[in-house]
KOLLO-462375 format. One record per residue: residue in three letters; y, x, z of N, C-alpha, C, O in turn. Coordinates in Angstrom, 3 decimals, decimal comma, padded with zeros to 6 digits. Atoms other than C-alpha are relative to their C-alpha. Layout:
<recs>
{rec ALA; {Y; X; Z}; {Y; X; Z}; {Y; X; Z}; {Y; X; Z}},
...
</recs>
This chain:
<recs>
{rec MET; {-001,183; 000,842; 000,000}; {000,000; 000,000; 000,000}; {001,239; 000,882; 000,000}; {001,276; 001,908; 000,678}},
{rec ALA; {-001,221; -000,786; 000,129}; {003,470; 001,271; -000,884}; {000,808; -000,028; 001,289}; {000,798; -001,011; 002,030}},
{rec LYS; {-000,852; -000,103; -001,173}; {005,829; 002,446; 001,827}; {001,195; -000,944; -000,160}; {001,713; -001,120; -001,263}},
{rec THR; {-001,153; 000,893; 000,025}; {008,608; 000,007; 002,750}; {001,244; 000,795; -000,366}; {001,478; 001,877; 000,173}},
{rec VAL; {-001,222; -000,665; 000,453}; {011,868; 000,929; 001,018}; {001,191; -000,763; 000,547}; {001,295; -001,978; 000,376}},
{rec ARG; {-001,233; 000,595; -000,529}; {015,181; 000,283; 002,748}; {001,145; 000,984; -000,197}; {000,938; 002,194; -000,281}},
{rec VAL; {-001,155; -000,893; 000,090}; {018,682; 001,620; 002,389}; {000,191; 000,679; 001,347}; {-000,167; 000,135; 002,392}},
{rec ARG; {-000,371; -000,674; -001,240}; {019,807; 004,156; 004,932}; {001,134; -000,803; 000,626}; {001,658; -001,722; -000,004}},
{rec GLY; {-001,094; 000,715; -000,652}; {022,412; 002,961; 007,406}; {001,294; 000,122; -000,805}; {001,661; 001,216; -001,235}},
{rec LEU; {-001,262; -000,017; 000,739}; {025,648; 001,993; 005,664}; {001,128; 000,434; 000,923}; {001,172; 000,053; 002,092}},
{rec THR; {-001,212; -000,295; -000,758}; {028,897; 003,520; 006,807}; {000,889; -001,236; -000,066}; {000,666; -002,125; -000,888}},
{rec GLU; {-000,925; 001,144; 000,013}; {031,693; 001,089; 007,573}; {000,691; -000,115; -001,358}; {000,853; -001,216; -001,884}},
{rec GLN; {-000,676; 000,017; 001,300}; {033,466; 002,096; 004,350}; {-000,930; -000,478; -001,117}; {-000,514; -001,238; -001,991}},
{rec GLU; {000,964; 000,438; 001,015}; {030,319; 001,624; 002,246}; {-000,246; -001,496; 000,095}; {-000,278; -002,187; -000,923}},
{rec GLY; {000,216; 001,430; -000,187}; {029,683; -001,805; 003,739}; {001,178; -000,816; -000,496}; {001,000; -001,849; -001,142}},
{rec GLN; {-001,197; 000,711; 000,458}; {033,266; -002,866; 003,088}; {000,108; 000,013; -001,514}; {000,452; -000,998; -002,126}},
{rec LYS; {-000,089; -000,087; 001,466}; {033,168; -001,615; -000,500}; {-001,015; -000,917; -000,666}; {-000,687; -001,608; -001,631}},
{rec LEU; {001,025; 000,866; 000,576}; {029,901; -003,412; -001,238}; {000,364; -001,473; 000,167}; {000,168; -002,269; -000,752}},
{rec GLN; {-000,409; 001,388; -000,212}; {031,199; -006,637; 000,296}; {001,163; -000,380; -000,908}; {001,224; -001,510; -001,395}},
{rec ARG; {-001,111; 000,269; 000,926}; {034,391; -006,362; -001,769}; {-000,515; -000,271; -001,409}; {-000,035; -001,180; -002,087}},
{rec ILE; {000,579; 000,182; 001,338}; {032,328; -006,031; -004,949}; {-000,626; -001,386; -000,113}; {-000,427; -002,087; -001,106}},
{rec VAL; {000,686; 001,294; 000,025}; {030,259; -009,100; -004,065}; {001,000; -001,145; 000,087}; {000,880; -002,125; -000,648}},
{rec ARG; {-000,973; 001,087; -000,167}; {033,203; -011,223; -002,934}; {000,925; -000,157; -001,187}; {001,297; -001,274; -001,547}},
{rec ARG; {-000,928; 000,058; 001,131}; {035,431; -010,319; -005,865}; {-000,620; -000,771; -001,157}; {000,029; -001,634; -001,749}},
{rec GLY; {000,701; 000,734; 001,038}; {032,880; -011,524; -008,380}; {000,514; 000,222; -001,411}; {-000,079; -000,287; -002,362}},
{rec SER; {-000,565; -000,200; 001,335}; {035,043; -010,360; -011,288}; {-000,468; 001,313; -000,615}; {-000,004; 001,701; -001,687}},
{rec THR; {000,488; -001,285; 000,470}; {033,187; -007,092; -011,710}; {-001,196; -000,209; -000,946}; {-001,589; -001,348; -001,198}},
{rec SER; {001,139; 000,134; 000,913}; {030,295; -006,382; -014,074}; {-001,208; -000,581; 000,732}; {-001,354; -000,415; 001,943}},
{rec SER; {001,178; 000,614; -000,616}; {027,062; -008,247; -013,464}; {-000,953; 001,050; 000,560}; {-001,601; 000,809; 001,578}},
{rec VAL; {000,873; -001,065; -000,487}; {025,140; -004,973; -013,061}; {000,513; 000,511; 001,336}; {-000,262; 000,677; 002,277}},
{rec ARG; {-000,609; -000,499; -001,237}; {027,541; -003,717; -010,401}; {-000,167; -001,029; 001,125}; {-000,491; -000,674; 002,259}},
{rec PHE; {000,149; 001,080; -000,970}; {027,447; -007,086; -008,628}; {-001,433; -000,060; 000,518}; {-001,652; -000,144; 001,727}},
{rec ARG; {001,405; 000,102; -000,400}; {023,629; -007,206; -008,618}; {-000,430; 001,195; 000,843}; {-001,177; 001,032; 001,808}},
{rec ARG; {000,362; -001,184; -000,788}; {023,299; -003,629; -007,336}; {000,607; -000,076; 001,393}; {-000,040; 000,292; 002,374}},
{rec ALA; {-000,634; 000,164; -001,307}; {025,776; -004,343; -004,545}; {-000,784; -001,015; 000,830}; {-000,992; -000,811; 002,026}},
{rec MET; {000,800; 001,009; -000,701}; {023,760; -007,454; -003,643}; {-001,318; 000,602; 000,495}; {-001,742; 000,332; 001,619}},
{rec MET; {001,261; -000,636; -000,395}; {020,536; -005,401; -003,594}; {000,190; 000,849; 001,248}; {-000,599; 000,770; 002,190}},
{rec LEU; {-000,233; -000,915; -001,113}; {022,011; -002,823; -001,231}; {000,355; -000,758; 001,280}; {-000,138; -000,425; 002,358}},
{rec LEU; {-000,367; 000,792; -001,182}; {023,578; -005,381; 001,111}; {-001,203; -000,757; 000,560}; {-001,384; -000,836; 001,775}},
{rec ALA; {001,178; 000,738; -000,451}; {020,381; -007,428; 001,232}; {-000,984; 000,939; 000,706}; {-001,571; 000,579; 001,726}},
{rec SER; {000,889; -000,968; -000,630}; {018,336; -004,329; 002,024}; {000,548; 000,428; 001,359}; {-000,206; 000,541; 002,325}},
{rec ALA; {-000,626; -000,379; -001,276}; {020,801; -003,287; 004,736}; {-000,141; -001,128; 001,021}; {-000,193; -000,883; 002,226}},
{rec GLY; {000,172; 001,153; -000,884}; {020,429; -006,798; 006,150}; {-001,431; -000,249; 000,415}; {-001,699; -001,170; 001,186}},
{rec GLY; {001,384; 000,103; -000,433}; {016,681; -006,342; 006,497}; {-000,934; -000,705; -000,974}; {-002,119; -000,862; -000,680}},
{rec SER; {000,875; 000,670; 000,982}; {015,379; -008,145; 003,390}; {-000,946; 001,007; -000,636}; {-000,599; 002,176; -000,806}},
{rec THR; {000,991; -000,858; 000,646}; {012,260; -006,734; 001,762}; {000,245; 000,043; -001,504}; {000,971; -000,785; -002,053}},
{rec VAL; {-000,177; -000,162; 001,447}; {012,068; -005,554; -001,840}; {-000,397; -001,258; -000,781}; {000,357; -001,666; -001,664}},
{rec PRO; {000,347; 001,208; 000,760}; {010,174; -008,656; -003,100}; {001,025; -001,125; 000,164}; {001,325; -001,838; -000,793}},
{rec VAL; {-001,002; 001,041; -000,249}; {012,732; -010,979; -001,486}; {001,290; 000,317; -000,769}; {001,890; -000,570; -001,377}},
{rec ILE; {-001,216; -000,412; 000,715}; {015,655; -008,986; -002,938}; {-000,181; -000,192; -001,502}; {000,730; -000,656; -002,188}},
{rec ALA; {000,262; 000,142; 001,440}; {014,038; -008,961; -006,387}; {000,128; -001,458; -000,431}; {000,684; -001,743; -001,492}},
{rec ARG; {-000,149; 001,429; 000,324}; {013,811; -012,762; -006,336}; {001,462; -000,431; 000,095}; {001,938; -001,206; -000,734}},
{rec LEU; {-001,400; 000,354; -000,208}; {017,385; -013,044; -005,023}; {000,863; 000,365; -001,208}; {001,691; -000,432; -001,648}},
{rec VAL; {-000,850; -000,466; 001,105}; {018,901; -011,016; -007,865}; {-000,688; -000,131; -001,361}; {-000,153; 000,301; -002,382}},
{rec GLN; {000,777; 000,208; 001,223}; {016,253; -011,952; -010,450}; {-000,212; 001,309; -000,760}; {000,106; 001,434; -001,942}},
{rec ALA; {000,276; -001,318; 000,576}; {015,213; -008,359; -011,054}; {-001,434; 000,389; 000,339}; {-002,060; -000,199; 001,221}},
{rec ASP; {001,326; -000,530; -000,267}; {011,958; -006,461; -011,147}; {000,026; 000,781; 001,317}; {001,040; 001,387; 001,662}},
{rec GLU; {000,065; -000,719; -001,275}; {010,821; -004,977; -007,836}; {000,246; 001,494; -000,176}; {000,868; 002,121; 000,681}},
{rec ASP; {-000,235; -001,431; 000,247}; {010,825; -001,478; -009,356}; {001,489; 000,293; -000,191}; {001,967; 001,354; 000,211}},
{rec THR; {-001,441; -000,160; 000,178}; {014,480; -001,946; -010,328}; {000,699; 000,034; 001,354}; {001,606; 000,837; 001,574}},
{rec VAL; {-000,572; 000,042; -001,350}; {015,326; -002,825; -006,727}; {-000,310; 001,305; 000,725}; {000,578; 001,901; 001,336}},
{rec ARG; {000,374; -001,258; -000,656}; {013,403; 000,183; -005,407}; {000,808; 001,173; -000,549}; {001,280; 002,018; 000,211}},
{rec ASP; {-000,773; -001,088; 000,623}; {015,139; 002,492; -007,894}; {001,448; 000,001; 000,482}; {002,002; 001,058; 000,782}},
{rec ALA; {-001,389; 000,095; -000,460}; {018,588; 001,218; -006,875}; {000,125; 000,474; 001,447}; {001,080; 001,167; 001,797}},
{rec ILE; {-000,029; -000,418; -001,410}; {017,786; 001,738; -003,190}; {-000,202; 001,506; 000,117}; {000,501; 002,172; 000,876}},
{rec HIS; {000,235; -001,453; -000,035}; {016,392; 005,232; -003,785}; {001,230; 000,769; -000,468}; {001,601; 001,775; 000,138}},
{rec ARG; {-001,209; -000,679; 000,506}; {019,473; 006,209; -005,846}; {001,114; -000,026; 001,037}; {001,799; 000,974; 001,254}},
{rec PHE; {-001,036; 000,090; -001,020}; {021,799; 004,926; -003,143}; {-000,309; 000,948; 001,159}; {000,578; 001,653; 001,641}},
{rec ASN; {000,369; -000,872; -001,123}; {019,871; 006,762; -000,417}; {000,213; 001,470; -000,333}; {000,560; 002,263; 000,542}},
{rec GLU; {-000,153; -001,401; 000,406}; {020,032; 009,994; -002,406}; {001,454; 000,368; -000,280}; {001,910; 001,436; 000,129}},
{rec PHE; {-001,343; -000,349; 000,470}; {023,564; 009,836; -003,852}; {001,135; -000,759; 000,679}; {002,285; -000,324; 000,613}},
{rec GLY; {-001,055; 000,816; -000,591}; {025,459; 007,142; -001,933}; {000,767; -000,764; -001,071}; {000,318; -000,886; -002,210}},
{rec LEU; {-000,860; 000,715; 000,950}; {028,243; 005,156; -003,570}; {000,815; 001,000; -000,795}; {001,043; 002,121; -000,341}},
{rec PRO; {-000,838; -000,916; 000,784}; {030,335; 006,677; -006,329}; {001,320; 000,249; 000,716}; {001,850; -000,638; 001,386}},
{rec ARG; {-001,287; -000,320; -000,595}; {033,465; 008,451; -005,165}; {001,119; -000,659; -000,767}; {000,944; -001,082; -001,909}},
{rec LYS; {-001,168; 000,605; 000,639}; {036,897; 007,102; -005,939}; {000,257; 000,712; -001,325}; {000,257; 001,941; -001,392}},
{rec GLY; {-000,232; -000,558; 001,316}; {037,603; 007,594; -009,617}; {-001,258; 000,087; -000,849}; {-001,170; 000,264; -002,064}},
{rec ALA; {001,242; 000,013; 000,773}; {033,919; 007,544; -010,613}; {-000,081; -001,324; -000,748}; {000,562; -002,299; -000,362}},
{rec ARG; {000,019; 001,190; 000,853}; {033,042; 004,997; -013,265}; {-000,378; -001,267; 000,734}; {000,407; -002,215; 000,743}},
{rec SER; {000,401; 001,222; -000,697}; {031,094; 002,451; -011,217}; {-001,391; 000,158; 000,576}; {-002,009; 001,218; 000,475}},
{rec LEU; {001,370; 000,016; -000,502}; {027,850; 001,515; -009,530}; {-000,992; 000,019; -001,168}; {-002,181; 000,263; -000,963}},
{rec ASN; {000,892; 000,026; 001,148}; {026,440; 001,257; -013,052}; {-000,625; 001,381; -000,260}; {-001,733; 001,472; -000,788}},
{rec ARG; {000,472; -001,339; 000,323}; {026,060; 005,049; -013,260}; {-000,017; 000,933; 001,188}; {-000,098; 002,146; 000,997}},
{rec TYR; {-000,120; -000,912; -001,124}; {026,237; 006,382; -009,716}; {-001,165; 000,962; 000,052}; {-002,307; 000,629; -000,266}},
{rec GLY; {001,022; -001,034; -000,114}; {024,387; 009,578; -009,137}; {-000,284; 000,744; -001,279}; {-001,095; 001,670; -001,285}},
{rec ARG; {000,241; -000,687; 001,281}; {024,496; 010,638; -012,756}; {001,280; 000,675; -000,442}; {002,379; 000,210; -000,141}},
{rec SER; {-001,206; -000,695; 000,460}; {026,831; 013,112; -014,376}; {000,291; -000,306; -001,445}; {001,270; 000,195; -001,998}},
</recs>
């Protein structure tokens, strides 16, 4: 059985930024869905539940969580959550 995947603890700034993305709703759908994945994981939801919530494949959810855990959110001036962690 696969190990449970969860986001690391969010900093206050990360939590606020993710909530702003979700509340604003005027951002790209990819950015919105990734923010939802991270917030749901931080709230204790499991990967299958998050995948149903955002209508994505479970592997997509796991990949987004792993990328966030490794790279965090993009720094100010970076393009977006669409490409975080990539140069």
